Structures are given as structure tokens and as C-alpha cells.
N, C-alpha and C positions, 0 to 999 in steps of 0.2 A: 660113607667115610673113606672107604678104601679108594674109590674112584677119585675123590678130591685129593687124597694124598698122592695118587699116581700123577694127576694133573700138575700138582705143585712140584713134584720131583722132575717131571718132564719140562716144566716151565723153567725151573732152576737149571736143569741140564742145558737147555737151549740157550739160556742167557749167558752161559759160560762158554759157548761155542762162537764161532765166527758168524753164525746166523743172527747174532745180536745186531749186526751191521746191515741187515736186509732193509731197514728203513731207508737207507741211502738209495736203494733200487727205486723205491717209490718216488723219491725226490727227482731223480734223473728222468723217470718216466713222465712225471707231472710237468716238468719244465719242457721236456722234449715235445710232449703232446700239445701243451699250450702254445708253444712257439710255432709248431706246424699248423695248428688251427688258425692262429693269427695270420700267418703267411697265406694260407689257402683262402681265408675270408677277405683279405685286404689287398691281394696282389693278383695280377693276371699271370698265367703261365708264361715263363720266359721274360717277365718284367724285371727290370733292374732298378733298385733304389740305392743311390750312393749314401754311405754312412760316414766314411772317413777316406782319406786319400789312398788307402790300401785295403778298404773293406766295403763290399756292397752286399745288399740283400739281392739275391737273384733266385727267383722261384723256378725250380726244375723238378722233374720227375725222373727218378733213377730206377730203371727196370732191372739193373744188374746189381753187382756188389761194389766194393770200393773201386773208384775210378771208372765206374760203369762197366766193370768186367762182366762179360757175357750178356750185356744188355740187349743185344740184337739176336738172341738165340731162340726166339719163338715162344717163350713163356714157361718152358719146363724149369728154367733156372729159378723162377719164383719159389717153387716148392723145394728145390734143392737147397737154396739159401735159407729157407725157413727151417728145413730139417737140420742144417748145420747150426743155426741159432739155437734151436731147442736142445741139441746135443751139448753145446757149449754151456748153456744155462744150467742144465742138469749136472754136468760135470763140475761146474764152479760152485753150485749149491752144495754138492757133496763135499767138495774141498773146504768150503766154509764151515760146514758141520764138523769136519775133522779138525779144523783150526781152533785154537783157543781164542776167546774174545779179545785177549790182550795183544794178539798179533794184529794190531790195528792197520798197519800199512798194507799188508797182504789182503786183509778182509775188505778194506776200503777199495783197493784195486779191483778185487773180484766183484764187489757190489756195483762199481761204476761200469764194468764190462757187462754185467748182467742187465743193468738198467738200459744201457745202450742197445744191447742185443734185443731186448724185449720191445723197446721203442720202435726199432726198425722192423722187427717181426710183426708188430701190430700193423704198421703201414703196409707191409708186403701182403699180409693176409687180408686186410680190409680193402685196400686200394688197388693192390696188384703192383705197386711201385712204392719206392721210398721217397718222401718229400725232402728235398734238399733246398737250402736257401742261403748258406753262408759262403760268400765268394771272396776269398783272400787273394790279393794280387800284388805284384810289384812290376811297375811299368806295364808292358804288354803281356807279361807272363801271369796266367791265372792258375792257382792251385785248383784241384778238383772241388767242385761245389759239395758242401757237406752240411750236417745238421747237428743239433745238440746231442743226439744219441751217438753219433760218430765221435763227438768230443769226449763223451763218457768212455767210449771204448778206447780211444787213443790215450787219454789220461790214465785210465786203468792199466793199459799195457805198459805205459812209461813207468808207472809205479811198480809194476812187477819187475821190470828191468832194473830200476833203481834199487829195489829190495835185494836183487841178486848181487849188487855191488857192495852191500853192507857187509862188513866183516862179522864173523860169528860173535865177537865181543860186543859190537854195536847192537846186534840183534838181542843179545842177552840183556843188555842195559835197557833197551826199549821194552822188552817183555816184562821186566821187573817193575817198570814205571807205570 
């Protein structure tokens, strides 16, 4: 009986923290994983498939970080970036645990970043590179090729910045709602 009561209290405690939003991590990972599997199964490396006048699917392997940073450094960067991803995930999970569940914007932002970091971490650990395939361009200028995990990280980071611009009064109103 005591163990059941402890589990019930722990469950109640977790549901009142930001960890309540961890389900969003699984959504990002599932969409990221599914999209990468589709690209690897249906496209050849460096193949381009036009989607819209400003968007292509372009299958690429990224051995570095954002914008292929350190991609040509011999392989040590794979584990360096994996370590950074793990540290970020742990830090954000702790921050979510310390947040109230009602702090939705921040918890959603952290969950998106965690999902993206774990999606790319899986690629790095399993393949030795990250699968990228979204090619946004304007005219002859192409943005760096990216993936759904990167989208989660960028959207999460943008939400963190947005949350920083909210006035304390706005934050109080949202927390009460």
C-alpha cells in the first residue's frame, strides 16, 4: 500500500511539473525519424526532388553540426556533438522538472529542443552523420540543408526568445490560464 501511495504521489508531482510536456519530445522524434527513413529509402544521396518554387528535398549527410560546422575534422566531432546534445537534453529535462506544467510556452520550447537534439543524436550515434533533406532557397541562394529535428530545435529556440519578450504581467496571465 505504501509503495502504491508513493507512486501515486510521484505521478501527481510529475504531472504538475513541466515534464508533463515530454510527450511532445516523442512526437518530434517520431516525425523526424519517419521523415529521415522515407528519404533514405526513396532517394539517392545528393538527389534533388523539387516540391515548390522555393523548396526542394535534397538528400545529404551532415558529418558536422549546424551549417556543416566541423564536418571535415576526421570524426572526433561526432562524439563531441553527441556529448553536447546529451548535456543539453539533461539540462532541459531538469529545467522542465523545475517548471510548473502551466508554464506552457517554456515547456513546449524545451520539449521541441529536446526532441530535435535526440533525433539528431540518434543519427549521429547510429549512422555517424545526420540525415538532412529540406532545401529552402531563393533564386540561386540556398539555405543550409536541414531536417525535422533541426526545425524542432529552431522553433523551440524561437519560443524561448519570444517568452523572454513577454512582460511579467503577460506571464502571470498565461500561468493563471
